[in-house]
N, C-alpha and C positions, 0 to 999 in steps of 0.2 A: 504493499500501500504508499501510500504518501504521506509526507507532512502536514500536518492540518494548517490551512494558513490562516492569517490572521483575521479574527472579526473584523466585520465595515464598520464603521461609525450608526446607528439605527437611528430613526426617525421616531422623537416625541415617546412615551407610551400615550396610551388613549385613555381620558378620565375613566376611574373606577365605574362600573355600571354599562359601560356600551361594549357591545356584543365583540368579541377577538374577531378578525379577520381572518379564512380561513391561511395555512401558510403555502405560499404558490408555491406550485410541483410542474406546470408547464416550464420548461427551456426554454429561453431567448433564442429566438432564430440565427443571431449576431453568431451565438454561441455554436449551434448546430452547425452553423457554415465551417466553420474555425475544425470542429472535429473531424469533417470530411474531409475536408484539403489536410489535413495532418496525418500522412502516410506512415510516416517513419518516427513519428514520436507518439507515445507514448501520453495521452489528456485528456482528465478528466473535468465534470462538471460537479460541482459540489455547491449543497444546498446549506439551509441553516441546521447546528445541527452537528455536523459532518453527513449529510447527508449526502448519499453519490446520487446524481439526477440523471447524468449522461456521461459514456465512456466511447472510449474509439477503440476499435478494434486491436492495434495496438493495447494500451491500457489491459485489454482482457487476455494478452497474449503474455505482460507482464506480471499482474497481478492476479485475477481469477474472474471466471467469466461471470460478472455480474449478474447478468442474465437468469442466472438460476436461482438467483435468491429473490423471494416474494416481494414485492416492494417496499414492505414497511420494513425490511430487514439489513435494504442495500444503505447501510449506515457505517463509516467509517470504522469507529469507536467500537462499537461491536463485533466489527468482523474482527479487527486484530486481535482483540479479547481474546473471542470465541468461535474462531475458525482456526483451528491449527495450521491448514495449509497457510495462512496467510500471514498466522505466525512465526512460521518459518520461514519465510522471504527474510525476516530481520535479526541478524546475530547480534544487534546490540537491543533487542526486543524491552528490555523495562527503560532505556532510556527513551524511547519510542513509545510507549505507551504513558509514560508519565507527561511527557508534552498535552500529550493528547488528552489527558486528561485536564490538566492546567488550563489549556483552551475552553474545553468544556464551560471550565469552571468561570476565565476570562465571561464566555455568551449569557454564563448562569447570572456572573454579573450584571449586566449590561441588560437583562431582560427575566428578573426573578419570577416572572409570573406567568413563562411560557411553561403551559403545561406537558407540553411535548417531552420537554427535555428535562421534566422533574420524572418524567415515565422514565424516559432514557432512562436516568442514574439509579432511580430504585432497582430498575430490571437487572443492570449490570454491577450493582452492589449484592442484588441476591445469589448472582452467579458467579461474581469472580470476587475473591477475599481483599485482591490486591487491587482491584479497582476499587473495592469500600474503602480500603487500604485509606489510598491517594487521594477519594475524591472528598474524606477526611479532614484532607489538609488545608494549607488556605494558599496554596500556590497557584500563581496565572502567570501566563506570555502572550506574548505576539511575537507574530515570524509571518514575513511573507514571501522570503527564499530559503535555500537553504542548500545544504550536499545533504545525503542516504546515501548509506551502504545498504543492497539487497542482494538477498543470494536466493538466486533464482535455480529450481532444478534442472532448467534444459540448458540455459547458456551460460551457469556461472554466478560466480561475485560482479556487481556493477555497483561503481560510483556514479551517479547522477543528481545531476544538476534539477532542483525544481525552484519553479517562480509559478506566479498567480497573476492573473489577470481579473479584474474586475470589471462585473458586465454595469455600464453605466445607466442602461436601461431598467434594469433591477441590480443594486447593491447587493442583495444576498445570496444572488449565483456568480461563484468566480471558477473561472478557467484555471487548471494544473497541470501546467508541462513539464516533461522530467526529458535531461536529454542531456549527451555524453559529450567530453571534449573531446574533439577532430583525431583522427590517429591513435587513441588509447585501446584496451582489451574492450571496456568498456562499450565503448563507439561501435567496436566489429562486433559485440555481442546484442544491439540494436538492431541493427542489421541483420543481423541470422534471426530476432526474432521477428521484423518488419517482414522476412523472405514468408515466415508459416502464418502469419498475420494476414499477408495477402488474400488468402483465398476465402476470409472471412466476411466479406461486405461491409458495408456503413458502418456510420456510428450508430449505436445504441440508446435509446435516451428513452424517459419516462415522459409524461405530459403529453 
């Protein structure tokens, strides 16, 4: 999986008593087009609470086929804690998930009345003692770029730089891309994955 991007600045919360609008799940068309065009670069669109909204064939080849999960379970933090195959991608798993939890805590601080985030935290706390312990802490973090190491079962170890692009039409949606420096074994590994992914078709997306 990819690192969790920095949460964006939210609009002021609505006054108490006003019905909350449902979270938007439809992926913005600009982001869909970018996904379609990135044939050799893993890319995903994430929403609030690290929900996976869309992905391209390269992301499926690198991480997992998100389409095999029910839509409600396509959540980065959930998968990195509960899916053994996803967890095995990260040689430094503990550092990755601690950053994920800190990022969720930042979201919770920005919108403490978000019922879906509360449900997510309760569910993961019940299922995983590490999440429960780290969620009880007070660490928060904000990042929008960095470098991560993945241990892929087919192409081996990959050192990838990740960055985020926030959609102007819907700041709750962010495109995350992962690239490797040209001429490195990681770059060669992505090329091998691109060859494997070439026959899997265009991007998949919810909404």
